[in-house]
Structures are given as structure tokens and as C-alpha cells.
N, C-alpha and C positions, 0 to 999 in steps of 0.2 A: 421095889428094890431092889429089898434082902436076899433075892430070891436071882435078880441076876445077876447082882455084885454083892456076893454074901460077905470079902472084903471092907467093904464101904459100913457092915457093921462093928467092927471090929477098931477099922480103919482113924487114928489119932492123928491131928496134924499139930507137928512142933514149931515155934515159930523163935527164935532166937529172940534173947531178951533188944538188942537193936534193933530188929526191925517191928517189935512190940513197942517198943517206945517213940518212933520212930510212927508209928500209926496211927498211938494215941497223943499222940502231941499235934497231928496233922488235924482227927476230928475236934478235939480242945479247940484248935485254932478254927472249925468252922463252925465249930458252936457257940463261940467267941463271937464271930462277924455277922453270926445270924441275931443274937442278944446287941446287938447294938443298932439294928433297924428295927425295934417292935415297934415302931409309928408309920413303919411302910404302908403298913394296912391300914389304918386310920387315914393317913393324906392323903392316900387313896380317894376314901370314901370320905371324907371331907370334899374333896375336889368333885369326888361329882353331886354331891349336896351341892356346894354350888352350884354346879350345873344347874342343878333340877331347879334350885329354886330362880336367878338368874334369870334363863331363857324367858316365862313365864314376869317376872316381875318386866324387865324390859318391851318384854310383845306389850305389853300394861301402860307402858308409857311410853305407845311408839303410836300409839293409837289414837292421840289429836294433830299427829304430824302432817304436815303440808310437804308440796314436790319444793325440793328444797332443804326442807330441815335435815340433820344428820341420822334421826330415826327412822326418816321414811324407807330405805328398805327393808331394811326392818318388818315396818306395817303389809311389807307389798307383798313379803318373802311371809305371814304366816296366812293371806288371805285362801291359799286352796287349803288347809286345813279347819282352817273358818265352816271357807262353803260345803265343809261336808254338816254342818248342823243351820246352817241360811246362805241357798243357792243365790241370793240377791246379796249381796257385802260385796263386794265388789263392783259395785254398778250405788249403791247410797255411799259407800267411802268418796265413789267421785266425787257425784252431785256433791257432799260433806265438803270437799277437799276446795273443789268449785270456790260454795261459799266462804269459806272460811280467807279465801285469797283473796274475794272481793271486802269483804271485812275488817280485811290487814293492810288495805288500799298498797296491794303488793303491784306491781308496772303492769302497766294493758295488755303487751303481749304475751305477759307471763300468763295471765287470767285466758287472755284467748287460745294458747295452746294447751290450757288442762282445761275447758269447755272445749275444744273437737276432738282429745282423749275424753273425759264424760261422755260425749252424743256418741262414740261410737262404742263406748261400754253398754251404754243404757240403750234394752231391747227396744222394740215398740208398744211389747205388753204392760211394762208399765209410766204409764200415760204422766203420775203423778212428779216422775223424776223429772220428767220429758220438760215439765210446766216449771221444776225446780228451776234449770236451765238453760227454759226462758227466760224468767223473771230477773235473773244474773245477764242475760244477754240485753236487756232491758235495762236496767240500770247501772251496768258500764258505759250503755248507748250513752245512757242521760247524763253520765260523768262527762262524758269525749263535750256534748252538747255542752256545757253549762262549760269546762277552761276557755271551748274554743271563742266562749262572749266574751268580750272586755268586763276587767273586773271592776269597781267604782270608783276603786284607786287611781283607776287610769285616766279617768275623764271628771271632768268636774261635775259637782252637782251644779240641775238644772236651779235656777233662782236664787244663786246664794252671788255675791258680787267677793272678787279678788282684789286683794291692796297690795299696794307697795310701797312701802320705804322711801321718806326722801332723806337725805342727808341735811342735818340742821348747820346754823353756823354756829363758833363759838363765840360771843360777846368778849369785846377784850377788857380792860381796867380800867377803859373811863364809862365803859356802859354798863347802867345797870337793868337791872326788868323789874318792871311794876304790872300789877293786873288795875287791867283796866275797864274790866265789864267784872259781869257773873260766871259770863259766856267760859271761865279758866280758860282765857284764853291771856299769854305772855308778848309783851314787847317791848323791844327796845328804846332806853331814854337816854339819851347824853346828858350828862350830869357839866353843867357851866367851866 
């Protein structure tokens, strides 16, 4: 540059005292603001670390959920990632959820709806999963037939007799009871 502008080699910038102090004050203010935020990077790092830890923990907590549970959408969201390792994960999970719903005595319409989802998800190349769905359908049908039968409390048992209580009369002051025989019956007797 000195060949093009030789005067720049010898040039000197002169700044008056007010401009100099104004610039120094601005620089010191910027440094002070920056030093008040030293943890900004730490906060970002902590938030990032919390997310890196929280997402897998939540995904693990969502593993045993069934339709209707709070974390169930997270379970469904993780399936594409798990499918990279296990291509049958969706089919297995739908059948396991169906069995869990049955074990938890979920309402029949909920079980039937999820049974349809499981049947749609499971392919013909997985007969063991189809067999598990069929077992759930059989057990659900057994429950339905058991609930259609009258319960033992609805009918009197055979061979039993029912007794009814009869009102008794009170004895007056002039009557007394006396045991007349060993059969423990009482008869009123009038005193004279």
C-alpha cells in the first residue's frame, strides 16, 4: 500500500480528548455488558444437555404405554427410529398393546378398535403375531359370554330354602313365658 499511497505510512490520526473519552467509555460499557452475561453459554449448554438426556428418558418411559396414555404419542413417534434396527417393531408393539389393554380390563370397544389396528399392522408373514391377536379375540369373546350369563347372586341356589321372618307378639304384664319342653319353645301362660 505504501507504493500507492506513500502518505499513509507517515499519516497520523489525531483524536481530540472528548472523542477519545467517548470511545473509551463505549468500549468499557460493551465490555461490562459482556462480562455480566458470562453464563449465557453455560445456560445454552445446560439446556442442550437436558434435552439430550430428557428425550431418551421420556422415550424409555413411553415404552409400556397403550392408547390413551399420556406418553403414547411419544412411543409412536419413536417407532421410525427404532424401525431402523427392528423392522417388526410396529407390529410387535400393536400386539403387546392389545394384550395390555385386555389385561387392564379396558372397555370392549377400545380393545376391538385396537384389535383392528393390530390386524392392519401385522402382515401375513408373522403367524405368531396373528395367533396372539386371535387369542385376545377369543378371550374377549369368552368375557362377553360370561357377562351375558346371569350371575349366581341373581338366582337362588338350588337345594336351598328361603325363610321369612314372622312378627311376634309382645307379652303383657300379666303374661309370663315358661319353658314347656326341651325343644326350647316358649308358650305364654296367664297368671291368675
